[in-house]
Structure formats: C-alpha cells, structure tokens
C-alpha positions in Angstrom: 134.9 104.0 121.7 132.7 101.7 119.6 129.0 101.3 118.9 126.7 98.8 117.3 124.0 98.8 114.7 122.0 95.7 113.9 124.6 93.6 115.6 127.5 95.1 113.7 130.3 96.6 115.7 131.8 99.9 114.5 134.5 102.1 115.7 133.6 105.7 116.5 135.3 108.0 114.0 134.4 111.5 113.0 134.9 112.5 109.3 135.3 116.2 108.8 132.5 116.5 106.2 128.9 117.2 106.8 125.9 116.3 104.6 122.5 117.7 103.7 119.3 116.4 102.4 115.9 117.7 101.5 112.6 117.3 103.2 110.1 114.5 102.5 108.9 114.5 99.0 105.5 116.2 98.7 102.7 114.4 96.9 100.8 116.1 94.2 97.1 115.3 94.3 96.4 115.1 90.6 92.9 114.0 89.7 92.3 112.6 86.2 89.5 111.2 84.1 90.3 108.3 81.7 88.5 107.4 78.6 86.3 104.4 79.2 85.8 102.9 75.8 84.9 99.3 75.4 88.0 99.0 73.1 90.0 100.8 74.5 118.2 108.2 70.3 119.5 110.0 71.4 122.1 108.4 73.7 123.9 111.0 75.9 127.4 110.3 76.8 127.2 111.6 80.3 129.9 114.2 79.5 129.6 117.1 81.9 129.8 120.8 81.6 132.1 120.9 84.6 130.2 124.0 85.8 129.4 123.9 89.5 129.2 126.1 92.5 130.1 123.4 95.0 133.1 124.0 97.2 135.9 121.5 97.5 135.4 118.9 100.2 138.1 116.9 101.9 137.7 114.0 104.4 140.2 112.8 106.9 139.3 109.7 108.8 140.9 106.9 110.6 139.8 103.8 112.4 138.2 100.5 111.6 134.7 99.3 110.9 133.8 95.8 111.8 131.2 93.2 111.1 130.6 90.2 113.4 133.2 87.5 112.9 135.9 89.9 111.8 138.1 91.0 114.8 139.7 94.4 114.8 143.1 93.2 113.9 142.1 90.3 111.7 142.6 90.5 108.0 141.3 87.0 107.2 140.1 86.5 103.7 136.5 86.6 102.7 134.9 83.6 101.0 136.5 82.8 97.7 134.7 83.5 94.4 135.8 82.5 91.0 136.0 83.6 87.4 137.0 87.3 87.5 139.6 88.1 85.0 141.8 91.1 84.6 140.4 93.8 82.3 141.4 93.7 78.6 142.6 96.7 76.6 140.2 99.1 75.2 138.3 98.3 72.0 138.5 101.3 69.7 136.4 99.5 67.2 133.4 100.4 69.3 133.6 103.9 68.3 134.5 103.1 64.7 131.3 101.1 64.4 129.2 103.9 65.7 128.7 105.3 62.2 127.0 102.1 61.1 124.4 102.0 63.8 120.8 101.7 62.7 119.6 104.3 65.1 119.1 107.4 62.9 121.6 110.1 62.0 121.1 112.0 65.3 121.7 108.9 67.4 124.8 108.0 65.3 126.4 111.3 65.9 125.8 111.1 69.6 126.6 107.5 70.0 130.3 108.1 69.4 130.4 110.2 72.5 128.5 107.8 74.7 130.3 106.1 77.6 130.0 102.5 76.7 132.5 100.8 79.0 131.7 97.1 79.0 133.6 96.6 75.8 136.6 97.3 77.9 135.7 94.7 80.4 136.6 91.1 80.4 133.8 88.6 79.9 134.5 86.8 83.1 133.7 87.7 86.7 131.0 86.9 89.1 129.1 89.1 91.5 130.6 89.8 94.9 130.2 86.8 97.2 128.7 84.6 94.5 130.5 81.3 94.9 128.6 79.4 92.1 127.2 81.8 89.6 125.3 79.0 87.6 123.6 77.5 90.7 121.5 78.7 93.6 120.9 77.1 97.0 117.4 76.2 97.6 115.9 74.2 100.5 119.5 73.3 101.6 120.5 71.7 98.2 122.3 72.9 95.1 119.8 73.1 92.2 120.5 74.3 88.7 119.0 77.6 87.8 116.3 77.5 85.1 117.3 78.9 81.8 116.1 82.5 81.6 115.5 84.3 78.3 114.5 87.9 77.3 112.5 87.6 74.1 113.3 89.9 71.2 111.0 92.9 70.5 107.7 92.2 68.9 106.0 94.3 66.3 104.5 96.7 68.8 101.3 97.0 66.8 98.7 95.2 68.9 97.9 98.3 70.9 96.0 99.6 67.9 93.7 96.5 68.0 93.2 96.9 71.7 92.4 100.6 71.4 91.7 101.9 67.9 91.7 105.5 69.1 95.5 105.2 69.5 95.8 105.1 65.7 95.4 108.9 65.7 98.7 109.0 67.5 100.5 106.3 65.5 103.4 108.5 64.6 104.3 109.1 68.2 103.8 105.6 69.3 105.6 104.0 66.4 108.5 106.4 67.0 108.5 105.4 70.7 108.6 101.8 69.7 111.3 102.3 67.1 113.5 104.0 69.8 112.9 101.1 72.1 113.9 98.6 69.3 116.9 100.7 68.4 118.1 100.6 72.0 117.6 96.9 72.2 119.7 96.5 69.0 122.5 98.6 70.4 122.5 96.7 73.6 122.6 93.4 71.7 125.4 94.6 69.5 127.7 96.2 72.1 126.8 94.5 75.3 125.8 91.0 74.3 122.2 91.5 75.1 120.0 92.9 77.8 120.8 90.0 80.1 124.5 90.8 80.1 123.9 94.6 80.2 121.8 94.3 83.3 124.6 92.6 85.3 126.6 95.7 85.8 127.1 94.8 89.4 129.4 92.0 88.2 131.7 94.7 86.5 131.3 97.8 88.6 131.9 98.4 92.2 133.9 95.8 94.2 134.4 92.5 92.4 136.0 89.7 94.5 138.0 87.1 92.7 140.3 84.3 93.7 143.3 86.6 93.4 142.0 89.8 94.8 139.5 92.6 94.4 138.9 94.8 91.3 137.1 98.1 91.9 135.7 100.0 88.9 133.7 103.3 88.9 132.3 105.4 86.0 133.3 109.0 86.8 134.2 110.8 83.5 134.4 114.2 85.1 137.1 113.3 87.6 140.7 114.3 86.9 142.2 111.7 89.2 140.9 109.1 91.6 142.1 106.8 94.3 140.5 104.2 96.5 140.7 105.0 100.2 139.5 103.4 103.4 140.4 101.6 106.6 142.3 99.0 104.6 145.0 101.6 103.6 144.7 104.0 106.4 142.8 106.5 104.2 146.0 107.2 102.3 145.0 108.8 98.9 148.5 108.0 97.5 148.4 104.3 98.3 145.9 103.0 95.7 145.7 105.3 92.7 143.2 104.4 90.0 143.6 104.5 86.2 141.1 105.9 83.8 140.2 104.7 80.3 138.9 106.8 77.5 135.3 106.1 78.5 135.6 107.6 81.9 135.9 104.3 83.8 138.3 104.3 86.7 139.8 101.0 87.8 142.2 99.4 90.3 143.1 95.8 91.2 144.1 95.0 94.7 145.9 91.6 95.0 145.3 89.3 98.0 147.6 89.7 100.9 150.7 87.5 101.2 148.7 85.1 103.4 145.9 84.8 100.8 143.5 87.0 102.8 141.3 89.7 101.2 143.1 93.0 100.7 140.0 94.7 102.0 138.6 93.1 105.2 134.8 92.5 105.4 133.2 95.5 107.2 135.8 98.0 106.3 134.8 101.6 105.4 135.7 102.6 101.8 135.4 105.7 99.7 136.7 107.0 96.4 138.7 110.2 96.5 138.5 112.2 93.3 140.0 115.5 92.0 137.0 117.0 90.3 136.1 120.2 88.5 134.5 121.3 91.8 137.5 120.3 94.0 138.7 117.3 95.9 135.8 115.1 96.8 135.4 111.8 98.7 132.3 109.8 97.7 130.7 106.6 98.6 131.1 104.2 95.6 128.0 104.4 93.4 127.6 100.6 93.4 128.2 100.1 97.1 126.3 97.2 98.6 126.1 98.5 102.2 126.5 101.9 103.9 126.2 102.9 107.5 125.8 106.2 109.4 127.6 106.4 112.7 125.4 107.7 115.6 125.6 111.4 116.0 127.2 111.9 112.6 125.7 113.2 109.4 127.6 111.6 106.5 127.4 107.9 105.7 130.3 105.5 105.2 130.5 103.0 102.4 131.0 99.5 103.8 132.8 96.7 101.9 130.3 93.9 102.6 131.7 90.4 101.9 131.0 88.1 104.9 132.6 84.7 105.0 130.5 82.0 103.4 129.4 80.5 106.7 127.9 83.8 107.7 126.0 84.4 104.4 122.3 83.7 104.6 121.2 80.8 102.4 117.7 80.9 101.0 115.7 77.8 102.0 112.3 78.4 100.4 111.1 78.7 96.9 109.5 81.9 95.7 105.7 81.6 95.5 104.0 82.1 92.2 102.2 85.4 91.7 98.6 85.0 92.9 95.8 85.8 90.5 94.3 88.3 93.0 96.9 90.5 94.5 96.2 91.8 98.0 99.1 94.0 99.2 100.0 95.1 102.7 102.2 98.1 102.3 104.7 98.5 105.1 107.8 100.3 106.4 110.2 98.2 108.5 111.5 101.0 110.6 108.1 102.1 112.0 106.6 98.6 112.2 107.1 98.4 116.0 104.6 99.3 118.6 107.5 100.8 120.5 109.0 104.3 119.8 112.1 103.1 118.0 113.5 102.1 114.6 112.4 98.5 114.1 114.7 95.9 112.6 114.4 93.4 109.7 114.5 90.5 112.2 111.6 91.9 114.3 109.6 92.5 111.1 110.3 89.0 110.0 109.2 87.4 113.3 106.3 89.7 114.3 104.9 91.4 111.2 105.0 88.7 108.6 102.8 86.3 110.6 100.4 89.2 111.2 100.2 90.0 107.5 99.5 86.4 106.7 96.8 86.1 109.3 95.1 89.2 108.1 94.7 87.5 104.7 97.0 89.5 102.5 99.1 87.6 100.0 101.8 90.2 99.3 103.9 92.6 101.4 105.2 95.8 99.8 108.2 97.2 101.7 109.1 100.9 101.6 112.4 102.5 102.2 114.7 99.6 101.4 117.2 101.5 99.3 119.5 103.4 101.6 118.5 107.0 102.2 120.4 109.4 104.4 117.2 111.3 105.5 114.9 109.1 107.4 111.9 111.4 107.1 112.0 111.1 103.3 110.0 107.9 103.7 112.8 106.2 101.7 112.2 108.4 98.6 115.5 110.3 98.7 117.7 107.4 97.8 121.5 107.9 98.2 122.8 104.3 97.7 120.7 102.4 95.2 122.3 98.9 95.7 122.4 99.1 99.5 119.6 98.0 101.8 119.0 100.5 104.5 121.4 99.8 107.4 118.9 101.4 109.9 117.0 98.1 110.0 119.9 95.6 110.0 122.3 93.8 107.7 121.8 92.6 104.1 121.7 89.0 105.3 119.0 89.9 107.8 116.9 91.4 105.0 117.4 88.1 103.1 116.1 86.1 106.0 113.0 88.4 106.1 112.3 87.7 102.5 112.9 84.0 102.8 110.5 83.8 105.8 107.8 85.6 103.8 108.2 83.0 101.0 107.8 80.3 103.6 104.5 81.8 104.5 103.5 82.1 100.9 103.8 85.9 100.7 105.2 87.8 97.8 107.6 90.5 98.7 107.4 93.6 96.6 110.0 96.4 96.9 109.1 100.1 96.6 111.8 101.0 94.1 112.8 104.6 93.4 114.1 105.1 89.8 112.2 108.3 89.3 114.7 110.6 91.1 117.6 110.6 93.5 118.7 112.4 96.6 120.0 115.9 96.2 122.6 115.0 98.8 126.1 115.6 97.4 128.0 113.8 100.2 126.3 110.4 100.3 124.6 109.9 97.0 125.0 110.3 93.2 124.5 114.0 93.0 127.7 115.6 91.5 129.4 112.3 92.1 132.3 113.1 89.8 132.1 116.8 90.6 129.8 117.6 87.6 126.2 118.5 87.3 125.4 116.1 84.5 127.0 112.8 85.5 123.9 110.7 86.1 121.4 113.5 85.7 120.1 116.1 83.3 121.7 119.5 83.7 120.0 122.6 84.8 116.3 122.7 85.6 115.5 119.5 83.6 117.7 117.6 86.1 116.0 119.0 89.2 112.6 118.3 90.7 111.7 121.5 92.6 108.9 120.0 94.6 110.8 116.9 95.7 114.2 118.7 96.0 115.7 115.8 94.0 117.8 115.1 91.0 116.3 113.6 87.9 118.1 110.9 85.9 119.1 111.2 82.2 117.4 108.1 80.9 119.1 108.6 77.5 122.6 108.0 79.0 124.0 104.6 78.3 125.6 104.3 81.7 122.5 105.5 83.5 120.6 102.7 81.7 123.2 100.2 82.8 123.0 101.5 86.4 119.2 101.4 86.7 118.6 98.2 84.8 121.3 96.5 86.9 119.8 97.9 90.0 116.4 96.4 89.3 118.0 93.0 88.5 120.2 93.2 91.6 117.3 93.2 94.0 115.5 90.4 92.2 118.6 88.2 91.8 120.5 88.8 95.0 117.6 89.3 97.5 114.8 87.3 95.8 112.3 90.1 95.8 109.2 89.1 93.8 108.7 92.4 92.0 108.5 96.2 92.4 106.2 99.1 92.9 107.9 101.7 90.8 107.6 105.1 92.4 106.9 108.4 90.7 106.4 107.0 87.2 104.3 110.0 86.2 107.2 112.3 86.9 109.4 110.1 84.7 107.1 110.0 81.7 106.6 113.7 81.3 109.0 116.6 81.2 106.5 118.6 83.3 106.5 115.7 85.8 102.7 116.0 86.2 103.1 119.1 88.3 100.4 121.7 87.9 98.9 119.6 85.3 95.4 118.1 85.2 95.0 115.0 83.0 91.5 115.0 81.4 91.9 111.9 79.3 92.6 113.7 76.1 95.1 111.6 74.2 97.1 114.7 73.2 98.1 115.0 76.8 100.0 111.7 76.6 101.6 111.7 73.2 103.4 114.9 72.4 106.4 117.1 73.2 105.8 116.8 76.9 106.4 113.1 76.8 109.9 112.1 77.9 110.5 109.3 75.3 113.8 108.3 76.8 112.1 107.7 80.2 109.3 105.7 78.6 111.9 103.6 76.7 113.7 102.9 79.9 110.4 101.7 81.5 109.9 99.4 78.5 113.4 98.1 78.9 113.1 97.4 82.6 109.8 95.7 82.2 111.3 93.6 79.3 114.2 92.7 81.6 112.0 91.8 84.6 109.3 89.8 82.8 111.9 88.0 80.6 114.3 86.9 83.3 111.8 86.7 86.2 108.5 85.6 84.6 106.6 85.4 87.9 107.8 88.9 89.0 105.2 91.7 89.4 105.6 95.3 88.3 103.3 98.0 89.5 103.7 101.6 88.3 102.6 104.7 90.3 101.0 106.7 87.5 98.4 109.4 88.1 98.1 110.4 84.5 96.4 107.4 83.1 98.9 106.9 80.3 97.3 104.7 77.6 99.2 101.4 77.0 100.8 101.6 80.5 99.6 98.1 81.4 100.0 96.4 78.0 103.0 94.1 77.3 106.0 95.7 75.6 106.0 93.4 72.6 102.5 94.6 71.9 103.6 98.3 72.0 102.8 99.0 75.6 105.0 100.2 78.5 104.8 96.7 80.1 103.6 97.1 83.7 101.4 94.4 85.2 99.4 96.9 87.2 98.8 100.7 87.5 98.0 102.1 90.9 94.5 103.5 90.7 95.4 106.7 92.3 92.2 108.6 91.5 90.3 106.5 94.0 92.1 107.8 97.1 91.7 111.4 95.8 88.0 110.9 95.3 87.4 109.6 98.8 89.1 112.7 100.2 86.8 114.8 98.0 83.7 112.9 99.1 84.6 112.9 102.8 84.6 116.7 102.8 80.9 116.6 102.0 77.8 116.0 104.1 76.3 112.5 103.7 73.3 113.8 101.7 75.7 115.2 99.0 77.4 111.9 98.4 76.7 110.8 94.8 76.4 107.1 94.2 77.1 107.4 90.5 80.2 109.5 91.2 81.6 106.8 93.5 80.9 104.1 91.0 82.3 106.0 88.1 85.6 106.8 89.9 86.1 103.2 91.0 85.3 101.7 87.6 86.9 104.4 85.3 90.0 102.5 84.3 91.3 101.4 80.9 90.0 98.1 79.5 92.6 95.3 79.5 95.0 97.3 81.8 94.9 96.0 85.4 94.9 98.3 88.4 95.7 98.2 92.1 93.0 100.0 94.1 93.5 101.6 97.5 91.2 103.7 99.6 93.9 105.9 101.1 97.6 106.5 100.5 100.5 106.3 102.9 101.0 110.1 102.6 97.6 110.6 104.3 99.0 109.0 107.4 101.7 111.7 107.8 101.4 114.7 110.1 99.5 117.5 108.3 97.3 115.1 106.3 94.3 112.9 107.3 93.6 109.2 107.0 90.0 108.1 106.2 89.6 107.3 109.9 90.6 110.8 110.9 88.4 112.4 108.3 85.5 110.4 109.8 86.1 110.4 113.5 88.7 113.0 114.2 89.5 113.6 117.9 86.6 111.4 119.1 89.0 108.5 118.4 91.0 109.4 121.5 88.1 109.2 123.9 85.4 107.0 122.7 86.9 103.8 121.3 86.7 101.7 124.4 83.8 99.2 124.4 83.0 99.8 128.0 82.3 103.4 127.3 79.4 105.0 125.4 80.0 105.6 121.7 79.1 108.8 119.9 77.3 109.4 116.6 80.6 110.4 115.0 82.2 107.2 116.1 79.3 105.0 114.9 79.2 106.8 111.6 83.0 106.6 111.2 83.3 102.9 111.9 80.4 102.1 109.6 81.7 104.1 106.7 85.3 103.1 107.2 84.3 99.5 106.5 82.0 100.3 103.6 84.6 102.5 101.9 87.2 99.7 102.0 84.8 97.1 100.9 83.5 99.0 97.9 87.1 99.9 96.9 88.2 96.3 96.9 84.9 95.3 95.3 84.9 97.7 92.3 88.3 99.5 92.2 90.6 97.2 90.4 92.2 93.8 89.9 94.3 94.1 93.1 94.1 95.9 96.4 96.6 97.7 98.7 96.4 98.9 102.3 99.0 100.8 104.3 99.9 99.1 107.6 97.7 100.2 110.4 95.0 101.7 108.3 93.1 98.4 108.3 92.0 99.2 111.9 91.9 103.0 111.5 95.2 103.8 113.2 94.6 106.9 115.4 98.0 108.6 115.3 99.8 110.4 112.6 103.3 109.4 111.5 105.7 112.1 112.7 109.3 111.4 112.0 111.9 112.5 114.6 112.9 116.0 113.8 114.4 119.1 115.5 113.5 122.7 115.2 113.9 124.1 111.7 114.9 127.8 111.2 113.7 129.4 108.0 115.6 132.0 106.1 113.3 134.7 107.3 114.2 133.9 110.9 111.0 132.1 111.9 111.3 128.7 113.4 109.2 125.6 112.7 109.1 123.6 116.0 110.2 120.0 115.9 109.3 117.2 118.1 112.5 116.9 120.1 113.6 114.1 117.7 111.0 111.8 119.2 110.1 108.4 117.7 106.8 108.4 119.6 104.7 108.9 116.5 107.0 107.1 114.1 105.6 103.7 114.9 102.4 101.7 114.5 100.1 100.8 117.4 99.1 97.3 116.4 98.2 96.7 120.0 95.1 98.9 119.5 93.9 96.7 116.6 94.5 93.5 118.7 92.8 94.8 121.8 89.3 93.1 121.9 88.1 95.8 124.4 88.6 98.6 121.8 86.5 99.4 118.8 89.6 99.3 116.6 89.5 95.5 117.0 86.2 95.3 115.1 87.6 97.3 112.2 90.6 95.0 112.0 88.4 92.0 112.1 86.3 93.3 109.3 89.4 94.0 107.1 90.6 90.4 107.8 87.2 89.0 106.9 87.2 91.1 103.7 90.6 89.7 102.6 89.7 86.1 103.3 86.4 86.6 101.3 88.5 87.7 98.3 90.8 84.8 98.9 87.9 82.4 98.7 86.0 83.9 95.8 88.7 85.8 93.8 86.1 88.4 92.8 88.7 91.1 92.0 89.9 89.2 88.9 86.6 87.8 87.8 85.6 88.7 84.2 82.0 89.2 85.5 81.2 92.6 86.8 77.8 94.4 86.5 76.5 97.4 88.4 72.7 97.0 88.5 71.8 99.9 90.8 73.1 103.4 91.6 70.1 104.9 93.4 70.7 108.5 94.4 67.5 108.8 96.4 67.9 105.5 98.4 71.7 106.0 98.5 72.1 102.4 97.5 74.6 100.7 95.2 74.2 97.1 94.0 76.6 95.2 91.9 77.8 91.7 90.9 81.5 90.9 90.9 82.3 87.3 90.1 79.8 85.0 91.9 79.0 87.6 94.6 76.3 90.2 94.9 77.2 93.3 96.9 74.6 95.6 98.4 75.6 99.0 99.9 73.2 101.3 101.7 75.0 104.6 102.3 71.9 106.3 103.7 72.5 107.8 107.1 69.1 106.9 108.6 66.9 104.9 106.2 66.9 101.1 106.4 65.1 99.1 103.8 63.0 96.0 104.4 62.3 93.7 101.5 64.6 95.6 99.3 64.7 93.9 95.9 68.2 93.4 94.3 68.8 92.1 90.8 71.2 89.2 90.1 72.3 87.0 87.2 72.3 83.5 88.7 69.1 81.9 90.1 69.0 79.9 93.3 69.4 80.2 97.0 71.7 82.9 98.4 73.3 83.3 101.7 75.1 86.2 103.4 78.9 85.8 103.4 80.0 89.2 104.8 78.1 91.7 106.8 79.7 95.0 107.8 77.0 95.3 110.5 78.1 92.2 112.3 78.7 92.7 116.0 82.2 91.2 115.6 83.0 94.1 113.3 81.7 96.8 115.6 78.2 96.8 114.1 74.7 96.4 115.5 73.8 92.9 114.2 70.7 94.0 112.4 70.9 91.3 109.7 70.1 87.7 110.5 73.3 85.7 109.6 71.3 82.5 109.1 68.7 83.9 106.7 68.2 82.4 103.3 67.4 84.3 100.1 65.6 82.7 97.2 65.5 84.3 93.8 62.5 85.1 91.7 62.5 84.9 87.9 61.8 88.0 85.9 63.9 91.0 84.8 64.8 93.5 87.5 67.4 96.3 87.1 68.2 94.6 83.8 69.0 91.3 85.6 67.2 88.1 84.9 66.6 87.3 88.6 66.2 89.1 91.9 65.8 88.4 95.6 64.6 90.4 98.6 67.0 91.6 101.4 67.0 93.8 104.5 69.4 96.7 103.9 70.1 98.6 107.2 71.5 102.1 107.0 75.2 102.5 106.6 75.7 98.8 106.0 77.3 96.7 103.3 76.3 93.0 102.8 77.8 90.5 100.4 75.7 87.5 99.2 76.8 84.3 97.5 74.9 81.2 96.2 74.5 78.7 99.0 76.6 75.6 98.5 74.0 72.8 99.1 
C-alpha cells in the first residue's frame, strides 16, 4: 500500500510510537501606552540534569519512502557536492583558552563547560545539495555572489542621543551592549565570526560530499546513538555513532560501491539514542524535510537530496525592499476556496497574482516551519529547518517564492524562535532525553499559556541553531525577511503574561528583562542586516520596548519595524461602544502613540480574531446579518450599511495614521464572513466533559475569495475599496512621508482631519450628521481634487460626493494651518484629497 503527498510517493508503514501536541497558542491582549517624547555571559553548556519522567520509547519500522524520480529499488546517487572533509581531532586548546576570555569572571567559569563543537569540525564542507557554494544561479546563468559582510559592533551610545531619557537606565543598557559585544568577540575567536557561526547547517545534520554522507548531531545527554532508517532497514547496530567531549555525535557513511548515495533521496531517517529517559528515536534536529503519513500521528524525517535536474533553480532576482511596506499576511494551507489543505503550487498560481492585483507589495506567509499540530497555526514548531510538507515539497516552496519575486513581491516568513513545540516525539523537546537540552529547565523553560518549551538563549549551541536557522531560510529559500513571532515573550522572564506595560522605563530595564534573549535578537538582526542588507525584520512586541527599532550598532535591538499591536486591541475596545461614545482623540492617540524614529507596522485586526471564538472587525460590525443581507439584489439593513461604512473607515485611518507599514490578514480586506475552524475531533476533558469537535472538517479552514470577487455581493465593494486604498498608498507613499499633522479632532462633530504626505484626509464618524461647506485646514495652497472616497458606489457607498468637484484653498490660518478649503463631509464617510496635477 502506498500514498502520495504533494506528488511524493510514500510507502504505508506504521511506527509503534504515538505523539502529542498542545492546542493553539492563546494570544494575550496586552494593552500598553508608550512615551511620546519628541526625542525620544553567561554561556550555558546545555548540560542536562538528566531528570525526567518520560517513559522509554522504541520504534520499529520498515519500508521505503520515495520521492519522484527515485524508484523503490533504485539506489542511484544524489547530485554530487564538493568540499566536505573528514572531521579533525578535538582541539583541547579551546577549553584551555577559556580562562583568558574577556567576558567577565562569571562567563569565564561557565565558558569552559559550554558545548562549542565547531572547533572539532573541519573548515571544509558545503550545505546539502549545494553544487557551487561560491555561486548562485540567477535568470538561468551562473553569477558570482556579492561579497557579504557583517560589520563589527559599534559604540552602542547613539540611543542616548535619540532618547535622552534612556540615560537614567544607562547601567542596564550598557551592560546589555557589553554582553552583546562579548558574545561577538567569543564568536569571532572560536567560530571565525558570525558569518561562519551561522552556517551550522553546513556542519550539522546530513552533509553530502563527493565521497559520502556525514551526519552530526548535538546530543550531550545521550549515552549512545545510531543512525537508523530505510537505508539500513532500521537496524540500530548497523551505523553506530561516536561522541566527542562536547556532546556531538557523528558518523560518516561512504558511497556505495557503484558510487551511489548511501542514503537514497526520499528515505526516512531517525536517530536512535539511549538517553537518561530510555531508548528514544528522534527526527534529526537539523532535518530539512519531514512527513506525516495519513492516519498516523508521528512524523518521519526525510533525507531530502533530489538529483540536480529536479532541484528548482531560481530565475528571478529578489526585489529591493520598498519604502512603504504593505503586507498581505497569509496561510498557504487555508488559501483555497475549497475545504482542503492548499498547496504551494496553487498558492503560487492563484494567490500571488491576486495579492499583486490588490496592491500589496509583500506577502507574509505563516506556518512554513514544520509543525505536527495543524491547528497551532504554525506556532508549535517541531522541525525548524523543514518547510511544512502539508503544502508540498521544498522545491515547490522555492518556486512559489521565485514567482513572487517575478511579480515584484517581497516574501516574508513568519518565523518562530520564541518557543518550540512541547511534542517529545517529533520536535526538540527532550531530544536527548533531558529537560535542558535546547531549553531552560523547570518553569523557566515552559510557557504555560502556549504549552510550549522556551529556548535557553544563553546556550552556545542554541545560538548556533537559531542563528543558522534564520540564515538557512534566507540563503536556501530566498525569503526576503521575517516577522519574528512572540518577541515580547522572549525579552521578559514574565513573557508579558498578566503584565500591563504603562510606558514606565523601569518596566523594560530591570531584573524581568531576559538579557540573553535580547542579545540573541541583537545578534540575529546583526546577521540578517549584515549578510542580507535588503532583508526586512519585523518584531511582534506588545510591550513597546524602547530601542527596539534602532540599529544594533547604535545600541538598539535592531528590528526594521515593530508591529503596532495596540491598534487592533483599541479597535476591539471601541467596537464594543455605541457610536456616540467613540472618542476621536482616543483613536488618534492610539494610532500615533509610537516611539519617534522607530518604525511600526499597523494593522486593524489580527489573524487571531479570525479564529472560532473571536471576532473580526466585520463580525463586530455586522454579525449574523452578513449571512442574509450581503446580496445587492436584496434590501440592506442599517447594521449592514453601518458595518460596511465603518469597516472601510477603520482600515483607511489605520493605514493613514498607524505606522510606516500596513498589514492585512487574507480575506479580511473584504470582511470574510466565516471563522477559521481547524479540523478537530471531540476532546474529552479530565473531568469527563466533552468539547465537541467539527468531525475533522476543513469546511471552515479555508478562505472564500469567491465572495470578494462576486460583483453581485456587497463583499465586492469592500474588496474594491481595500484595493483602491493600497494603490493610493503606492502612488503617494504617504505612510513613509516625514510630513504628518493632525489638524482636527472634533468630539462634537465626530470629525478627524489630518495631513499625511501630500494628502489631506477627512473622516466623519458621525452616524447621522453630514456637513456641507465644512472647512478643513491644509498646508499647501492650490486646487485640490478627491482621490479616494469611501462613499463611492463602487465601494458599496451612496455616491454622495461629486467625484469631479474641485476645491480651491483660501489663505488664512485655520486649525493652525496656513490654508483651508471647503468640503462636503457625509456621515460615516472618509475622503482623501490631493493637489490637482494641472
């Protein structure tokens, strides 16, 4: 019996083990207020306590796993690669030199125990499948890679010029920067620099060379280890590994007599270890692909090394990062209109042209890293270097990214380095049978709300693993950057849970700050911006950590953008109120309350609001009326009219004032009427009660783009407005303009007027009052014209504003502006004006 996933044929085998994973991570709604001034180690060895309650686990499996082009009985070699040498003997001098390190007495003492393994590795080797490590194929030709360079640390002092209030916390910030510099020094001294250190995937996992395959794994807690898989009939005595004094296990498998690869492409592989918690079979930590057989719980690691003729070759150059970033957040699996798991190829062919047409210039893709539990939304990662096999093969993902580049779209990856799956069978948790391998021990290593393990960012090998992971996706798959998930959880030992950030600087710089984690974030931003200057990094931080968006050399954490998470929370708060209780000043304050010189990505609603049990903005506004009154050939209702009008206004004022970039979750642009409900069965609680499932249905785990495309439905007008809004920003680049001025916040009229760039925005949130000859202030004199009107009939409005009207300014101060002009401002309408181009 065999089955196929994404065109890959697999044999049906049933391992004896079973896995477990937690529920989807909950999102804490943490509101915060930021100051709005005009100026605004210890290295752990990874040694384990060896204390665990886990029972021994043994696997017995037979059979073959195949990939297209590799017949069941064919052991033909994979494409050759060059340069990998055999490992050298250990370098005891590494430990002898530890006492001379400039990292402080405490760091010196602990450094001798750290698991620095690359000193034991040869300097040769290339990553698996890389035929020419110094060249890349582009547009069908071999072109030399540009020289890439990570600059040395700076002084880290400019943050005090940017925000003088930080001087009160200089001791903490200088200590933080000294720890970062010390880590850079150690990496330079013992790894040859951050560039070499971040290429761990060329040393660990499966490394193909001209003579065979070397497999290395860091597992200091294991007592013995052997490589098992289809290639040796799962015989634990066939390929026994050896361990060095740093906890690195290794084996070299020579090519077969006929020169073919000792492990055929597509074979299942695992590492069997005798651990303090018993015999354990694990998927290699650096695995590049893993697959779950239908009807089975555990995953199988796959040796992925297709012949060169089957490897995808990138044809298009990566676009430069746009000045104004407009992001379409998406999930490949649920991007079909059909109730199924969608594929990389379908997303490439159907979704990317849609995203381009809608006017977005970047696509942010969730759930790329392999995760055993689909309903985790991709946030319970089990295999950090493997793209999710649910959606296709690694090469199909590459073709998706290349197509996006052809269309001029950036591709951002939603990367999860804040935590890892609690799954013991498929992921890193208790990988070597200990509790403290990649993670902190005890409560510090467990996130109770997310049911996840928390990394020990002070561990040398954890740093290597995570830094290499970030580089892998940029190097191998040509992603254009990342949205780092859960950064607030990383930066504080309390993880932001049950904590309200008020903007007091003492909340950011104290004992609750996890300096090791902040230093890791500085290192990864150093790495990314040094080797990939065009790459974009976005951090999901709800706390408002000062210096978050300032370059590392200046003393900051180094992100390009912070997600302006307070905006979505504020809209939920406002939507619970009656219209007369909406405060114009409160809306403006929340949208503009961000740190000077630190850029933000604004969004009106988060993807979590689209899940069952929560509410999108469209649902808050229109609720069940969406199911019966969205057809244009049927009468509307007051709730629908209000909902459509405010849905457009909320999105426009968010992109207009909320940040230097904008994000929308797929489907929300047209007010998607259905929740996301992942396929699930009934769940029995310990008290005996049962939470009913949905019969494992995919019916609500999809996106109904056909509703937004249907010109006979009111959803279409909402989609058309969102498209017009994106194209307006594309033309005028108002999000990144230095000119922003709010001239009116009228609580009686419920009117907001502001200038952003060369545009004048006029919002009338009043539920019934329309204003004739309403005077609005402006900076530039001349003739104005309307460039966007939310009340246009095309957008589901009532066409109360003449699209051809001209507006001439009068001199004289009004609302502290040197000029003004008169407009008609209908109720629940937003209109944008620009100088006429005569």
